[in-house]
N, C-alpha and C positions, 0 to 999 in steps of 0.2 A: 519601547523598542518598536520601530515601524519599518515597513518595507513597501516600496512602490512597485506595482505590477500591472500588466495589461489585464483588462477585464476579459476573462475567459469563462467557459462553463466549468472547467476544473476548479478555478478559483472560487466561483460561486457555490460549487458543491462543497468545497472546503469550508466556506463560511456557514453554509447550511448544516454541515456536520458539526461544526463548532457550537452552533446554537443548541443542537440536541445534546451534545456532550456536556455543556454547561448546566443542563438540567439534572445531571447525575450528582448525587450527594458526594461531597469531597472529591469532585472530579480533578482538582488541582494536585491531588496525590498521585494521579496516574497519567494525566494527559496535559498537553499544552495546546489548547484550542486558540483560535483567533478571538481576541477580546472584543474588538469593534473595528469599524472600517469607515473610510470616507470615499465617496464617489467623485470622480473628476471627469470633465469633458475633454475634448481634444486640445483645448487651450489651458488645461489644468485648473479650470474654474470648478469650485466645489458645487456638487448637485445634491439635492435633498434625497433622503431615503424614501423611495416611492415605488409602488408597483405599476405606476402609470407607464404605458407603452412609450409615450413621448419621452419621459425621463430616462427610461431604460435604454432607449435607442441612442441617447446622447452620451451614455456612460462609456468612456474609452479606457479609463484606468481606475484603479483603486489603491488607496493606501491602507494597509492592514496593520493592526496594532496588537501586540501581545502584552499581557499583564506581566509585571516584573515579579513573578513568583520565584524566580531564580535571580540571584545577584548578577550572575554572569552566565548567559545562555550559550552553551557550547555543546558540541557533539559528544554523545556518551561514548566512553571507552570502557571496556569490560576487563577486569583484572582478576587474577586467581583467587585472592582472599575474599572478594566480594561477589564472585561470579554466581554462586547458587542463589543468593538473595536477590541479585539483580535480575537474573533470568526468571526466577519464580515470579517476580513483580511484573515482568513483561508478559508472561503467559496469563497471569491473573488479570491483568489489565484487559487482555483480549476477551476473556470470559465475561467481564463486565459489559463490554460493548455488545457481545452476542446476546446478552439479556435484553439489550435495547434494539435488537435486530440490525446491528451494524457489524460489518466485516471489514477489518483493517488489513490492507495489503501494503507491503513496502514498495515505495515509489523509487525506481532505480535512479541513481545519481552517477553520471560519468565523472571520473576523477578530474578530468580537465575542464569541466563545465562549471563556470562561476556565475552565470546569470541566473536571476530569479530567486536568490535568497541566501545561499551559503557559499563560502569560498572553500578552498581545499582543506582548510583547517577546521571546517564545520561551524564557523562563527557567522552570525547574521551580517548581511551587507545592508547598511542603511542607505537606501537609494533615494531618499527625499532630496538630497543635494544634487543629484544628477538625473533628472527625469528623462533625459534623452538617451540614457544608456540602453543598449539593446537588450530586449527581454525575450524570454522563451514563451511563445504564444500558445504552446500546446500543453504545458503543465507547470504547476508551481513546484519548484525543485527545492526540497528540504531534506535534511538528514532524517532518518526514521526515528531516532532516539535522542532525546535531550536529557542531560544529567541535571538532577535537582541538587543545588548546592548543599542544602542542609541534610537531606536524607541520603544523598549520594545514590539514589535510586533512579532508574531511567524512566522518563515520561514518553509516552507515545506521541509522536509529532508527525505532521504532514498528513492530512486526511483527504487530500485532493483525489487520490485514487482509491478511496474507500467507498463502501456501498451501504446505503440505508435502504433495505429491501422494500419496505412499504412504499417508498417513493418511486420505485422502478416498475414500469409497465412495459409491455412489449413495444408500444409505439414510441417510447422515449428511451428505450434501452441502449440505442446506439450512442447517445450522448454520455451515458454513465460508463459504458464500456468503450473508453476512448481508444483511438487508433494507437496511441503511445503505449498501450499495454502490450502490443505486439512485439515491442523491443525490450520489454521488462523481463529479466531472467528470473525474478523472484515470484512469479505467478505460476500456479499449476496449469497444466494443459487444459483443464476445464475452462478457465477464464480465457486462455488464448483461443480456444476453439469457438467459444461464444463470440468473442471480438472479431475473429476471422470471418465467421458467417455474416455478421452484421455489416462489416465494412466492405465485403466483397459481394454482397447481395446474393448469397448462396441459399437456395431454397431446398436443395436435396443434398444429403451427405453421400457422395459417391466415393468409391475407392480412390479415384484420382485426387479428389479434393482432400481426402484424409492424408494421402501420401505427401501432397504439397504442403499442407498445414504442418504436418509432423516435421518435414524437412526444414521449414523456416524456423519453427520453435527450437529444434535441435541446434541449428546454427547459432541462434541467440544464446543458448545455454553454453555451447562450446566456446564462444568468444568471450564470455563473461564469468564463467564459473571455473575456479581452479579445481583440478582433479576431476574434471567433468566426467571422464570415462568411468571412474570408480564410484562416483556419487549417483549419477543419473542412469537409470535403466529404462530404456524406451519401451520395454515389453509391457509395462503397465498401461501405456497409451493404447497399444493394440488391444489388450484385454478389455480396456475400458470402453472403446467405441466400436469394436468389431460388430457388435450386435445392432448398432445403429446405422450401418451402411445401407444406403438406398431408402432411408427414412427421411421424412420431412424434417428440416432443421429446427422448426419450431418445437417439435416433439423432443428432439435431442437437447435443445436449450432448457426446456422445462425439467428434463431429467438431470442435467448438469447442475441446475440451480438447487436441486435437492441436497447437494453437497456443499452449499455455500458457506456453512460455518466451519468447514475444514480448511478453507482457503487461507485464513490468517495463520493457522498453525503451520501449514505447508510453507508459507512465506517466511515465517520465523526460522523454521528448521533449516531451510536452504541458506538463508542469510548467515546463520551462525556456523553452519558447516563450511561456508565459503570464507568467512572472516575470522572465526575463532575455533578452528579445528583442534588445536592443542588443548584449549580449555575444556572442550567437550570430551576429549579423550581422558583428561585428568579426572573428570567426574563421572566417567562411565556412561556418557550420553551419546557418543558418536553412533553406535550401532542402532539405537532406537530412533535417532533423528534420521539416519539413512533409511531405516525401515519405513518411517512415515512418508518420506518424499517418494519412495519407490513403490508404495502401495497404491492400488487402484482406489478411486474415491470412496467406494463403499467399504474398503478395508481401513480407511483412515478413521478408526473408531475411537471412542472415548477411552477404551482400555489403554491404548498407547499413550494418550495424553495423561491419564491417571498415573501411568508408570513414570512419566517425565516428572510430574508433580511430586511423586513419592521420592524419587532420587534427589531432586532439588531440596525438598523439605528436610530430608534426613541429613543433608550436608550444610544446612544453614547454621 
């Protein structure tokens, strides 16, 4: 399985993440990383793998390849009889990444967007045969979960918007916190605020900056999340950052980064509340998922995650 894509930072981040994930024992049980890739220049001529600035400058495209660990790579769907086992697997996969200092976040896919990897049915688009096809230069667009044919368990997929924290420093943070995150409804306000600071060159968090950032984030949620008013409580945003008003944004960013291992769980909770609310209600998970996304970052504690694990495990 191969896909043709423009060479972007998010794609290279995806490749780097994949290399780290492939060092995890039995990674193929939990994740679908990129297996290998080819570099191409503007005329589609293959280039060597090299850190040379001359070679890197000439790379315009990449063809990425996935191992056929699944007979048929398709978007994961979640059903009542398998939901607890599938969701437990998803959360457990995230904890494995956290042990490797990686935080996975769901990369938003517009339903009508077919460039960059998946069509509306969630299947891969093989773009080797049409290299002139328009691509998305800002992000590699994949569905977040792929189903494993044999186990019928979901694999985490698309690591282009994920974070390997030892690689991130203040001087390169702007590249990892891509501007596309500002339109992603499945990120917490922590990530949104960091991204907003970086791409608007904001040095001090004023009240006006906070109001503007909250307004934009709320609009993204309202336009993309069903039952937005009942799910999202913006009070947690005010409680979270009120104490940072008039502080240097570098101080605020350092504090927000201390909550980095809650970001994956937030992303999961909001995704499943938006797409599988009836299944969450069936297994008594709706309230605790709502509580998690409505909590301030310091209240997104392990007790809530342990409760989710307990409910899922007792229903498997």
